[in-house]
C-alpha positions as CSV (number, residue, x, y, z in Angstrom):
1,X,-31.8,3.4,-11.3
2,X,-28.6,4.7,-9.8
3,X,-28.7,8.2,-8.6
4,X,-26.1,10.2,-10.4
5,X,-23.8,7.6,-11.9
6,X,-23.5,4.2,-13.6
7,X,-23.7,0.7,-12.3
8,X,-20.8,-1.7,-11.7
9,X,-21.1,-5.4,-11.5
10,X,-20.0,-6.8,-8.1
11,X,-19.3,-10.2,-6.7
12,X,-21.0,-11.6,-3.7
13,X,-18.1,-12.6,-1.5
14,X,-20.2,-14.1,1.2
15,X,-21.6,-13.5,4.7
16,X,-19.4,-12.7,7.7
17,X,-20.3,-12.4,11.4
18,X,-18.5,-10.3,13.8
19,X,-19.0,-12.2,17.0
20,X,-18.0,-9.5,19.5
21,X,-20.5,-7.0,18.0
22,X,-23.1,-9.7,17.1
23,X,-23.4,-8.1,13.6
24,X,-23.6,-9.9,10.3
25,X,-22.7,-8.4,6.9
26,X,-22.8,-9.5,3.3
27,X,-19.7,-8.5,1.4
28,X,-19.8,-7.2,-2.1
29,X,-16.5,-6.9,-4.1
30,X,-15.9,-4.6,-7.1
31,X,-13.0,-6.5,-8.7
32,X,-12.1,-3.6,-10.9
33,X,-11.5,-1.1,-8.0
34,X,-10.8,-3.6,-5.3
35,X,-13.5,-1.9,-3.1
36,X,-15.4,-4.1,-0.7
37,X,-18.9,-3.0,0.3
38,X,-20.1,-4.4,3.7
39,X,-23.9,-4.4,4.1
40,X,-25.3,-5.0,7.6
41,X,-28.0,-7.7,7.3
42,X,-30.3,-9.8,9.5
43,X,-29.7,-13.5,10.4
44,X,-32.5,-14.7,8.2
45,X,-31.1,-13.0,5.1
46,X,-27.6,-14.1,6.1
47,X,-28.8,-17.7,6.2
48,X,-30.6,-17.3,2.8
49,X,-27.5,-15.9,1.2
50,X,-25.1,-18.5,2.7
51,X,-27.4,-21.5,1.7
52,X,-27.7,-20.2,-1.8
53,X,-24.0,-19.8,-2.2
54,X,-23.4,-23.2,-0.8
55,X,-25.9,-24.7,-3.3
56,X,-28.1,-26.1,-0.5
57,X,-31.7,-26.6,-1.6
58,X,-34.1,-27.0,1.4
59,X,-36.7,-29.7,1.3
60,X,-39.4,-27.1,1.5
61,X,-39.0,-23.6,-0.1
62,X,-37.8,-20.8,2.1
63,X,-39.0,-17.2,1.5
64,X,-36.5,-16.4,-1.3
65,X,-37.0,-19.8,-2.9
66,X,-40.8,-19.2,-2.8
67,X,-40.3,-15.8,-4.5
68,X,-38.3,-17.4,-7.2
69,X,-40.9,-20.1,-7.8
70,X,-43.7,-17.5,-7.9
71,X,-41.9,-15.3,-10.4
72,X,-41.2,-18.3,-12.6
73,X,-44.8,-19.5,-12.3
74,X,-45.9,-16.0,-13.4
75,X,-43.7,-16.3,-16.5
76,X,-40.8,-14.0,-15.6
77,X,-37.3,-14.1,-14.1
78,X,-35.0,-11.7,-12.4
79,X,-32.6,-10.3,-15.0
80,X,-30.4,-8.5,-12.5
81,X,-30.3,-6.9,-9.1
82,X,-29.2,-3.3,-8.6
83,X,-28.0,-1.8,-5.3
84,X,-29.1,1.7,-6.1
85,X,-28.7,4.0,-3.1
86,X,-27.4,4.4,0.4
87,X,-29.7,6.6,2.5
88,X,-29.0,7.2,6.2
89,X,-27.0,3.9,6.4
90,X,-29.7,1.9,4.6
91,X,-28.9,0.2,1.3
92,X,-31.7,0.4,-1.3
93,X,-32.0,-2.1,-4.1
94,X,-34.3,-3.1,-7.0
95,X,-35.0,-6.4,-8.7
96,X,-35.1,-5.9,-12.5
97,X,-37.5,-8.5,-13.8
98,X,-37.3,-10.2,-17.2
99,X,-40.2,-8.0,-18.3
100,X,-38.1,-4.9,-17.5
101,X,-40.3,-4.0,-14.6
102,X,-38.5,-2.9,-11.4
103,X,-39.4,-4.1,-7.9
104,X,-38.1,-2.1,-4.8
105,X,-36.2,-4.3,-2.4
106,X,-33.9,-4.4,0.6
107,X,-30.4,-5.0,-0.6
108,X,-30.1,-8.2,1.5
109,X,-33.3,-9.7,0.0
110,X,-32.3,-8.7,-3.5
111,X,-28.9,-10.4,-3.1
112,X,-30.5,-13.6,-1.8
113,X,-32.9,-13.6,-4.8
114,X,-30.0,-12.8,-7.3
115,X,-28.1,-15.9,-6.1
116,X,-31.1,-18.1,-6.7
117,X,-31.6,-16.7,-10.2
118,X,-27.8,-16.7,-10.8
119,X,-28.1,-13.2,-12.2
120,X,-25.7,-10.3,-11.9
121,X,-25.6,-8.0,-8.9
122,X,-24.8,-4.4,-9.9
123,X,-24.0,-1.6,-7.5
124,X,-24.3,2.2,-8.2
125,X,-20.9,3.9,-8.5
126,X,-22.0,6.5,-5.9
127,X,-22.8,3.7,-3.4
128,X,-19.3,2.2,-4.0
129,X,-17.7,5.6,-3.5
130,X,-19.6,6.1,-0.2
131,X,-19.5,2.7,1.3
132,X,-16.6,0.9,-0.4
133,X,-13.6,0.0,1.7
134,X,-10.2,-0.6,0.1
135,X,-9.1,-4.2,0.4
136,X,-5.5,-5.1,1.0
137,X,-4.8,-8.5,-0.3
138,X,-1.6,-10.1,1.0
139,X,-0.4,-13.6,0.3
140,X,0.9,-15.7,3.1
141,X,4.4,-15.4,1.6
142,X,4.2,-11.6,1.8
143,X,3.0,-11.8,5.4
144,X,6.0,-14.0,6.3
145,X,8.4,-11.8,4.4
146,X,7.1,-8.7,6.2
147,X,7.4,-10.5,9.6
148,X,11.0,-11.5,8.8
149,X,11.9,-7.9,7.9
150,X,10.4,-6.8,11.2
151,X,12.5,-9.5,13.1
152,X,15.6,-8.2,11.3
153,X,14.9,-4.6,12.6
154,X,13.6,-5.4,16.1
155,X,15.6,-5.7,19.3
156,X,14.7,-6.3,23.0
157,X,15.2,-2.6,23.7
158,X,12.3,-1.8,21.2
159,X,9.9,-3.3,23.6
160,X,11.2,-1.2,26.4
161,X,11.0,2.2,24.6
162,X,7.8,1.5,22.7
163,X,9.4,2.9,19.5
164,X,8.8,1.3,16.2
165,X,12.2,0.0,14.9
166,X,11.2,1.3,11.4
167,X,11.3,4.9,12.8
168,X,15.1,4.8,13.2
169,X,16.3,7.9,11.5
170,X,19.9,6.6,11.4
171,X,18.9,3.7,9.2
172,X,21.0,0.8,8.0
173,X,22.4,-0.6,11.3
174,X,19.2,-2.4,12.3
175,X,19.6,-1.2,15.9
176,X,17.3,1.4,17.4
177,X,18.4,4.9,18.3
178,X,19.0,5.3,22.0
179,X,18.1,9.0,21.9
180,X,21.2,10.0,24.0
């Protein structure tokens, strides 16, 4: 269970790799709050999550596929996955089986299994509060408009002074203050 709070259903956005740092994360999104939770994962788990999201079924079962097959053969399913805690930078999770029993899991493995069972992924509110990052969504049109506004304010002198044209206290004229 979540420590001190409720659970919120999140969407598995996908796997992203930061090439410069050689780090891979799975991104979980709380659509209600707009918070994005990045969870650092290994390459094997990244591959398991990405293949499940892409709907790729390997010719022979991989580890998470094998776990799904074993649970189904034992007569149960995974009802949901819960990301329950964040301790010293490590995300803890649980598989909640169809029988109601809980199985401790790493968050990355739990997410890979959830995708195979097509079951919800829930995240503790406390984890969202600690690890969630606000997402700023901007449409291409908004980006273009912001750039056009910048071009309306900028002049060649701005690049010489290093001042932001938006910092002009005089306002209105579009030209930067010379400071003299």
